[in-house]
N, C-alpha and C positions, 0 to 999 in steps of 0.2 A: 685271712689268718694263715699263718705259716707254722707247721710243727716240725721241729728239728730232732733227728735221732742219730746216735752214733752206731755204726755197723762195724763189728770185728772182722779180722782176716778170715776166720773160719765161718763167716756168714752167720755168726751168732749175734743175736741182738743184745746190745748192752743196755745199760740203764737209759731210760727215756729222758731227754733233756727237758728243761722247762719250756713251756709253750710260749712262743713269741707272737704277739699280735701285730701284724704289719699292714698298713693301709696304703695302697698305691695312690698316686696322684690322680686327680681327675683329668679326664681327657679334654682337649679343646673341642667345644661343641661343633657338630656338623651343621650345615645349613638347615634351618627349620622349614616346616611347612607353613605357608601363609596363604590366606584367602582374602579377597577384597571385594567390596561392593561400593558403588558410587552413585550419587545423584548429580545434579548440575553443579552444586557448590560444596558438597559434603562427600567424604570418603571414609569408610570404616575398614580396618584391617585387623584380622585375627591371626595370631601366631601360635603354632603348635610345635612343641619340641619334646620328644619322649626318647630317653636313652638310659641305659644302665651305667654308662661311662661318665656321666656328669650329672650334677644337680643344677637345674636352671634357677638362677637367682634374679635375673632381669631379662626383659624382652626389650629390644631396641628397634627403632625404625628411623630411616632417613628418607625424606621425600624431596624430589628434585623436579622442577618443571622443565619440559623439553624446550630447548633453545636457550637455556641458561646453564651451560656446563660449569661444573665446579661450584655451583651455588645451591645450597640446600635450603629449601623453604623451612624445614623443621627437622631437628634431630632430638629424639626423645628416647629415654630409657626408663623403664618402670617395672614394677613387679607384676602388673596386670598384663595379660596377653592381648587385650582389646585396645585399639587405637582409633580415635575419631578425629579426622582433620576437617576443618570448616574453612569457609571463605576462599575456596578454590575457584579457579576460573572454569566456566562451563566449556564443554567440548574441547578439552585440552589434555594433552598427553603428559602423564607424570611417570617418573621412574622412582620406584620404591625399593629400598634395601631393607630386608628384615633379618635380624640376627638375634642370637641369645648369648648371655654371659653365664659362666659357671660361678661357683662360689669363690673362686680365686680371682674373679674379675676378668677372666680371659674371654674375649669375644671371638666367636667362631666365624666361619665364612658366611657371607650373606646369601640370602635367597632373593633373587632379583625379580621384580614384577614390573610390567608395563601396563598402565591403567589409563583409559581414556574416560574422562568424565562425560556425563550425558549432555545432550543438547538442551538448550533453553531458548526462550524468546530473545531476540536481539536486545541488547541493553542500550543501544543508541540508534537514532533514525538515520536514513540516508542524508547526504549533504549536498550542498551547492545545486539546488534546483534551478533550472532554467527553462523558460517557455520561449519558443521561437517558431518561425514559419507560421504565424497566426493568419488565418483566413476568416471569412464570415461564418464558417461551419466547422473548423477544426484547428488544432494547434499541436505542435510537437513539444513533449515534455521530456527532459533529460535530467539525470541525477548521478551522483557518485555513491556507491554502496558504503555502509558503515565501515569504520576501521576494522581490520581483521580481529582485533582483540575484543571488539564489541559485538561481533556477529553471533557468537555462542552456538555455532553449528553451521551446517551447510545452508546457504540462502536458497530457498526453493521458489519463492515468488515475492512480488511486491503488491501492496494494497494501495490503490490510488483513491483518494478522497477528493471529490470535486464539488465545490459549493458555488451556487449562483444566487444572485440577489434581485433578479428581475423576472416576473413582477413580485414573486414571493421568494423568501429564502428557502432553497432546496439543497439537499445533500445526497449524492450518490457515491457508492463505493464499489469498486470492481478490482479483480486481481489480474495481474499480468506476469508472465514468466520472463519477460525481457530483462536483460541484465542491467540496462542503464538508460533506456530510452523507449518511449511509446508515443503513439498518436492518440490524442484526445478527439474522438469523433462525435458527430451529431450535436455540435454545439449550436447555440442560438446566436444569430447575428447581433452585433452591437450590444453585447451583454457583458457585464462585469462578472468575473469568476475568480475564485481562489482555489488553489490546489495544494495538497500535501501528500507525502508518500511515507509508508511504513514498510520495513523489511520483515520477512517471515521465514522461520525455519519450520521443521515438521511439528514443533511444539505449538507454534502460533506466531502472530505478528507482534512486533514491539511498538514503541511509541511512534506517533506521526511526527514528521518534520514540521518546522515552522512554515505556515502557509505562505505562498507567494501569490500575488494578484496579477491579473491580465484582463484585457478586454478584446473581444473578437471584432473583426472588421465590419464595416457597414455593408448592407446589401439592399436590394430593392424590396419593397413591402411584400410580405409573403402571402397576404390574403387580399381579396377585393373588398371594397366598401360594401356594406350591407343595406338592405331595405331601400333600394332605389325606387322611388315612386313619384307620381305627379301630384303636386299640391293644387294647382289651378291651371286653367287654360283660357285663352281668348282666341280671337280669329287669327292673329299673327304671332302670338306669344304663348309659351307654356312655362310654368314654374316647377322645377324639380328639386328634390332634396334626397339625402341619403345619410346613413349612419357614419359618424366621424370614426376614422380608423384609430385604434388605440396605439399607444407608444410601443407596446410589446411587439406588434406586428409591423410597425413602420420600419424597423431594422436600421434606423438612422434618424437624422433630423428631418422634421417635416418641411416640405417645400411647397407643394400645391396639390390640387386635384386636376386631372386632365379629363376633359369631356370630348367625346367624339360623337358626331351626329351626321346622319345621312338620310336622304329621302328617296323618293321613287327614281330620281334621276341618277342616283349613285354617287353624287359629288359629296365628299366628306368635309365637314367643318371640324376643326380641332382647336381648342383653346384651354387655358388654365384658369382656375379660380382658387382663391385662398380660403374659402369657407365651404361647408358641406351643403351648399344650395346654389342654384343657378336660375336666372331668369333669361330664357332663350327667346330672342326676338327675330324679326325679319323672316317669319315663316309664312306659308300660304294657308289660307283658310281651308278647313276640311281635309287636311293632309295628315298622313301617318309618317312619323319620323322614328328611326331606330337610334337609340342612345346607349352608350356605354361610358362608365366612369372608372378611373384608376387613380390610386394615390401615388404621389411622387415623393420619395425621400432623397436624402443626400447620397443614398446608395443606388438610385435609379428609379425607373418607372415600374410600378408593381402590376398586379394581376387586374385585368378589367372585369367588371361585373358582367353578368349575363345581359343579353340585349333586352332593353326596355322599350316598349312601343309607346310613344307619346302622340296624341292626336289633338290637333287644333279644332276650334269650333267651326261648324259649317256656316258659311256665309249665307244669309237669307236674301234671296233676290228681291230687289225693290220692285214696287208695283209698276207695271208698264204705263207709260203715258197714253192717254186716250184723247183724241181730237174729235170733237163733235162737229159735224157739218150740218 
């Protein structure tokens, strides 16, 4: 409000004029105060603007994703100071402009905010899995990380899921920090496996990739036949048998069993049989013979049994001939 008076030359006050009420124009708003909080895909912004020089009629925000200059994901003006943005990208930098408008519709200078949304689990698995350098006990696994837009944070480690189907279906999971390749150790020979990989941030791991299958190489049998014993004996023959080796420990296709036998003279006899029994002949009566047996697979000769001692029957001397005179 403005009061106007007329002042005479002799500094005497004249009659007071009528009171004129004058309102100055509102000022253009200054940059407001703005605070923001975010989760993986949601951001909330609160704008505060207090001044005696204007009346706030609207609060406005513009949000722009880093890497997309000149493109605003959202431009909103409304009477409420609270803004909630959804369906944002995890672990992504956004540029936010917060402004206010006065009653004349004049928009002030913006308050600029740079906000990084929080990490989340990766939204896509690793790609292009390859198994190479396969041996009877190990294999090399390599992969490509998820696309950067699907990582949703800093990739801290990978989860390897390894499944085997021999003799029973088993699954193991372990973590590796390697960026794109690792060795799968302690595998079983001649065994079918499937493997998949998931990427992980500090929040946790995402979905596993589509499994790929592979088979380890053949190897010699890993155990010896069991329960080697003697079924019968005669003066020049013995019959032996043992437990058939199961396919899990054969580590390849079955070929035969190898028998090694030696007596007091030290000469070794060696031959193969196709069953888990053998009838050994051409021995001497009343003799001790050392015997070992090993399985043979397409991967080689396996472990021999402990030495088994086989004994032939003692020959009974015939009665001497007597001549009477």
